[in-house]
GUMAR-824912 format. One record per residue (C-alpha): residue number from 1; residue in one letter; chain; x, y, z. Coordinates in pm, 1 decimal, padded with zeros to 6 digits. Each point is the difference from the previous one (the first is absolute). Layout:
REM residues N
fidren,sese,martor,xx,yy,zz
NUM,A,A,X,Y,Z
...
This chain:
REM residues 234
fidren,sese,martor,xx,yy,zz
1,M,A,-00635.8,-00713.4,-01530.3
2,T,A,-00267.0,00258.7,00081.2
3,E,A,-00309.8,-00217.9,-00055.7
4,A,A,-00024.6,-00108.1,00364.1
5,A,A,00168.8,00304.5,00151.9
6,H,A,-00222.2,00178.4,00251.0
7,V,A,00087.1,00368.0,00047.5
8,L,A,-00118.7,00226.3,00281.0
9,V,A,-00019.3,00365.6,-00109.7
10,V,A,00002.1,00242.1,00294.1
11,D,A,-00072.7,00364.6,-00086.7
12,D,A,-00238.7,00262.0,00139.2
13,D,A,-00064.0,00138.3,-00350.8
14,S,A,-00315.4,-00184.0,-00109.5
15,R,A,00048.2,00095.5,-00365.8
16,L,A,00353.0,-00142.5,-00010.4
17,R,A,-00111.7,-00312.4,00187.9
18,D,A,-00265.4,-00066.7,-00263.1
19,L,A,00238.9,00067.6,-00287.1
20,L,A,00260.9,-00235.8,00144.4
21,R,A,-00261.1,-00265.7,00068.3
22,R,A,-00117.5,00005.9,-00362.2
23,F,A,00347.8,00026.8,-00150.6
24,L,A,00153.6,-00280.2,00205.9
25,S,A,-00306.0,-00222.2,-00044.2
26,D,A,00021.4,00049.1,-00376.7
27,N,A,00361.9,-00117.2,00018.4
28,G,A,-00064.9,-00326.4,00178.6
29,F,A,00016.6,00091.3,00369.1
30,R,A,-00256.9,-00063.2,00268.4
31,V,A,-00047.6,00332.4,00177.8
32,T,A,-00134.8,00104.3,00340.0
33,V,A,-00003.4,00367.0,00102.7
34,A,A,00022.4,00178.0,00334.4
35,A,A,-00054.7,00368.5,00080.1
36,D,A,00254.4,00030.8,00282.9
37,A,A,00230.6,-00198.6,00228.5
38,A,A,-00279.6,-00108.7,00233.6
39,D,A,-00201.5,-00128.1,-00294.9
40,A,A,00311.2,-00174.9,-00132.7
41,R,A,00058.2,-00174.7,00333.0
42,Q,A,-00353.9,-00138.2,-00011.8
43,R,A,00056.4,-00131.5,-00352.1
44,L,A,00333.3,-00151.6,00101.4
45,G,A,-00165.9,-00173.1,00291.2
46,A,A,-00254.8,-00169.1,-00224.2
47,L,A,00179.4,-00065.5,-00331.3
48,E,A,00334.9,-00112.2,-00136.5
49,F,A,00189.8,00238.2,-00227.5
50,D,A,00303.0,-00037.2,-00224.4
51,L,A,00087.1,00370.2,-00012.8
52,I,A,-00107.5,00339.1,00138.4
53,V,A,-00012.7,00331.3,-00190.2
54,L,A,00012.9,00260.5,00274.8
55,D,A,-00045.2,00377.6,00015.3
56,V,A,00197.0,00203.2,00257.3
57,M,A,-00221.5,00292.6,00097.1
58,M,A,-00329.3,-00130.1,00137.4
59,P,A,-00225.4,00103.0,00289.1
60,G,A,00092.4,-00174.0,00324.1
61,E,A,00294.0,-00240.1,-00021.0
62,S,A,00235.1,00092.6,-00284.0
63,G,A,00115.9,-00236.5,-00269.1
64,L,A,00354.2,00013.5,00139.6
65,D,A,-00119.9,-00109.7,00343.7
66,L,A,-00205.7,-00280.7,-00149.0
67,A,A,00295.5,-00114.5,-00212.4
68,R,A,00226.4,-00012.0,00306.3
69,A,A,-00254.6,-00202.3,00194.2
70,L,A,-00052.6,-00245.7,-00285.3
71,H,A,00374.0,-00032.8,-00061.9
72,D,A,00044.6,-00115.1,00360.2
73,S,A,-00293.8,-00239.6,00004.8
74,R,A,-00084.5,-00122.8,-00352.8
75,A,A,00198.7,-00092.0,-00310.8
76,I,A,-00216.7,00180.2,-00256.1
77,P,A,00178.5,00202.3,-00270.1
78,I,A,-00096.4,00368.2,-00010.7
79,L,A,00017.0,00253.0,-00282.1
80,M,A,-00037.5,00353.3,00132.7
81,L,A,-00195.3,00224.3,-00238.1
82,T,A,00010.3,00363.3,00106.3
83,A,A,00023.3,00362.7,-00107.4
84,M,A,00289.5,00048.7,00243.1
85,G,A,00301.6,-00022.3,-00229.0
86,E,A,00278.3,00189.5,00175.9
87,P,A,00322.0,-00192.1,00081.7
88,D,A,-00074.4,00003.7,00372.6
89,D,A,-00347.0,-00142.6,-00070.8
90,R,A,00149.3,-00284.4,-00200.8
91,I,A,00251.0,-00071.3,00275.1
92,A,A,-00278.7,-00010.8,00259.1
93,G,A,-00188.0,-00245.5,-00219.1
94,L,A,00301.3,-00225.5,-00044.5
95,E,A,00072.5,00010.7,00372.4
96,S,A,-00357.7,-00109.2,00072.6
97,G,A,00066.0,-00325.3,-00184.7
98,V,A,-00194.2,00045.4,-00325.0
99,D,A,00110.1,-00192.7,-00309.2
100,D,A,-00036.1,00283.5,-00248.4
101,Y,A,-00097.8,00368.9,-00014.9
102,L,A,-00192.3,00158.6,-00288.1
103,V,A,-00087.5,00368.2,-00012.5
104,K,A,-00335.0,00139.2,-00118.5
105,P,A,-00083.4,00082.3,-00272.5
106,F,A,00124.2,-00328.0,-00143.8
107,E,A,-00006.6,-00188.4,-00327.7
108,P,A,-00237.2,-00300.1,00039.4
109,R,A,00228.5,-00226.8,-00203.6
110,E,A,00285.4,00078.8,00237.4
111,L,A,-00220.1,-00092.0,00295.3
112,L,A,-00077.1,-00334.8,-00165.0
113,L,A,00368.4,-00065.7,-00065.4
114,R,A,00094.1,00075.7,00358.8
115,L,A,-00278.4,-00215.6,00142.2
116,R,A,00096.2,-00293.9,-00219.6
117,T,A,00366.0,00035.0,00096.0
118,I,A,-00089.0,-00000.7,00370.2
119,L,A,-00221.1,-00306.4,-00046.8
120,R,A,00265.3,-00184.1,-00199.0
121,R,A,00244.7,00043.4,00283.3
122,A,A,-00254.2,-00084.9,00269.9
123,R,A,-00109.4,-00313.8,-00185.8
124,S,A,00346.9,-00133.0,-00072.5
125,V,A,00035.6,-00374.7,00032.6
126,P,A,00044.5,-00126.1,00357.3
127,T,A,00329.7,-00180.4,-00055.7
128,V,A,00289.8,00015.9,-00244.0
129,S,A,00285.0,-00232.1,-00088.3
130,V,A,00342.1,00163.3,-00002.1
131,E,A,00066.4,-00175.4,-00332.5
132,E,A,-00297.5,00166.0,-00172.8
133,G,A,00060.8,00282.7,-00245.1
134,P,A,00320.8,00134.3,-00154.3
135,A,A,00278.3,00028.6,00256.1
136,S,A,00073.5,00355.7,-00111.1
137,A,A,-00354.0,00102.2,00097.4
138,M,A,00036.2,-00125.2,00357.8
139,V,A,00207.1,00161.8,00272.8
140,R,A,00055.1,-00204.6,00314.1
141,F,A,00109.2,00123.1,00340.8
142,G,A,-00032.7,-00205.0,00315.1
143,E,A,-00335.1,-00179.2,-00009.7
144,H,A,-00138.8,00258.3,-00243.6
145,I,A,-00044.8,-00016.5,-00376.4
146,F,A,-00103.2,00308.3,-00195.9
147,D,A,-00144.9,-00051.0,-00347.1
148,I,A,00105.0,00313.4,-00187.5
149,R,A,-00232.2,-00054.5,-00295.8
150,Q,A,-00310.8,-00063.5,00209.8
151,T,A,00115.5,00231.5,00285.8
152,I,A,-00100.7,-00266.3,00252.8
153,L,A,00194.7,-00072.1,00318.7
154,Y,A,00003.6,-00350.0,00151.3
155,R,A,00117.6,-00099.6,00345.4
156,A,A,00062.4,-00371.7,00048.1
157,G,A,-00208.6,-00067.1,-00312.8
158,R,A,-00302.6,00205.3,00103.4
159,P,A,-00090.7,00345.3,-00139.3
160,V,A,00051.3,00309.3,00211.0
161,R,A,-00248.9,00276.8,-00064.0
162,L,A,00166.4,00314.1,-00134.6
163,T,A,-00158.5,00330.3,-00086.5
164,E,A,00057.5,00141.3,-00347.9
165,A,A,00257.7,00246.0,00136.2
166,E,A,00182.2,-00267.3,00201.4
167,A,A,00014.8,-00236.5,-00298.8
168,G,A,00139.7,00273.7,-00223.3
169,M,A,00263.0,00092.0,00255.8
170,L,A,00107.4,-00361.8,00049.0
171,R,A,00018.5,-00047.2,-00377.1
172,S,A,00246.6,00289.8,-00019.3
173,F,A,00225.6,-00175.1,00250.5
174,A,A,-00046.7,-00348.1,-00152.3
175,E,A,00105.1,00126.4,-00343.4
176,A,A,00328.6,00120.9,00151.6
177,P,A,00082.7,-00228.9,00295.2
178,G,A,00306.8,00108.6,00194.2
179,E,A,-00007.3,00345.2,-00160.0
180,T,A,-00052.0,00303.4,00222.8
181,L,A,-00294.7,00208.5,-00120.0
182,S,A,-00040.7,00358.2,00113.3
183,R,A,-00331.5,00132.9,00123.4
184,E,A,-00012.4,00225.1,-00306.5
185,T,A,00048.7,-00297.1,-00234.1
186,L,A,-00268.1,-00201.7,00178.9
187,A,A,-00240.6,00293.7,-00012.5
188,E,A,00059.6,00051.9,-00371.9
189,R,A,-00040.4,-00369.2,-00088.9
190,N,A,-00322.8,-00027.6,00197.7
191,G,A,-00159.5,00332.8,-00088.0
192,L,A,00023.6,00127.0,00358.0
193,T,A,00041.7,00370.2,-00060.0
194,G,A,00005.4,00287.8,00243.5
195,N,A,00099.6,-00139.6,00337.9
196,M,A,00282.1,-00248.1,00067.1
197,R,A,-00182.2,-00104.7,00314.3
198,T,A,-00219.5,-00214.7,-00224.3
199,V,A,00301.8,-00218.6,-00078.8
200,D,A,00080.1,-00042.2,00368.9
201,V,A,-00362.3,-00097.4,00069.7
202,Q,A,00017.9,-00279.1,-00259.2
203,I,A,00336.5,-00122.1,00129.1
204,T,A,-00138.2,-00019.3,00353.7
205,R,A,-00306.6,-00191.2,-00116.2
206,L,A,00203.8,-00239.4,-00214.3
207,R,A,00230.6,-00077.1,00290.1
208,R,A,-00297.8,-00101.6,00210.8
209,K,A,-00078.7,-00264.9,-00263.3
210,L,A,00356.1,-00109.0,-00080.1
211,E,A,00185.8,00008.7,00328.9
212,K,A,-00029.6,-00198.1,00321.9
213,D,A,00115.3,00315.1,00181.3
214,P,A,-00068.5,00312.2,-00211.3
215,K,A,00218.9,00209.6,00231.3
216,F,A,00300.3,-00214.6,-00093.5
217,P,A,-00064.0,-00087.8,-00365.6
218,R,A,00184.7,-00290.8,-00156.9
219,F,A,-00114.7,00044.7,-00357.8
220,L,A,-00122.0,00356.5,-00063.3
221,Q,A,00284.3,00199.7,00150.0
222,T,A,00082.1,00369.2,00031.2
223,V,A,00327.5,00121.0,-00150.8
224,R,A,00073.6,00308.1,00203.6
225,G,A,00006.7,00317.7,-00205.0
226,K,A,-00072.4,-00187.6,-00325.2
227,G,A,-00335.0,-00177.5,00012.4
228,Y,A,-00121.2,-00360.1,00028.6
229,V,A,00110.7,-00340.6,-00129.6
230,L,A,-00156.2,-00345.8,-00026.0
231,R,A,00240.3,-00268.7,00125.7
232,V,A,-00089.3,-00332.4,-00159.9
233,E,A,00274.9,-00227.2,00126.6
234,G,A,-00111.6,-00263.4,00248.8
């Protein structure tokens, strides 16, 4: 999977850039590095990338601002790699549209695992037959199919890009369709500790991908005073 994957590493720490370049290259990635957001924009204008590893605190435009801009204009998965590990920092990262969030210092093998997971989801096959795979592994609602085992969402047979956090949240609902899940339960199952606002952020983002009108959700509904539920009928 990673042989042809081209990763852009954006970090103002030259030592870490070099370490990541060598480590990822040794593990089968093609790697280009950038020292800041402006440098990254130049690279993005000239080359095609499969994934971006992005620092937050950089001179000039921050990693969060760059992630927001790329989320609105380009479908490139982003893993945010930063020393900012407080709950509010993670929430800000998720709200900016990144696919995953890893705090420095990090275990290199964990970084590899996360990158490969992001790539697997981004490179999912372009179409799927509703008859493929065990029925128990597929949850259908409207024109959507969610593959629980692969954590891939399809709409009308085509994959919908989900971040790692969104896919985990949807899996929680798909494993218990029709069952109301509290915010506390969702946070516990998805490792979202500290601030329940993180759950609400993921619900809002999922609704944008599942619902024709996110303000009046048909599938991912709020149960007042109790939590959220995935309605699969229809």
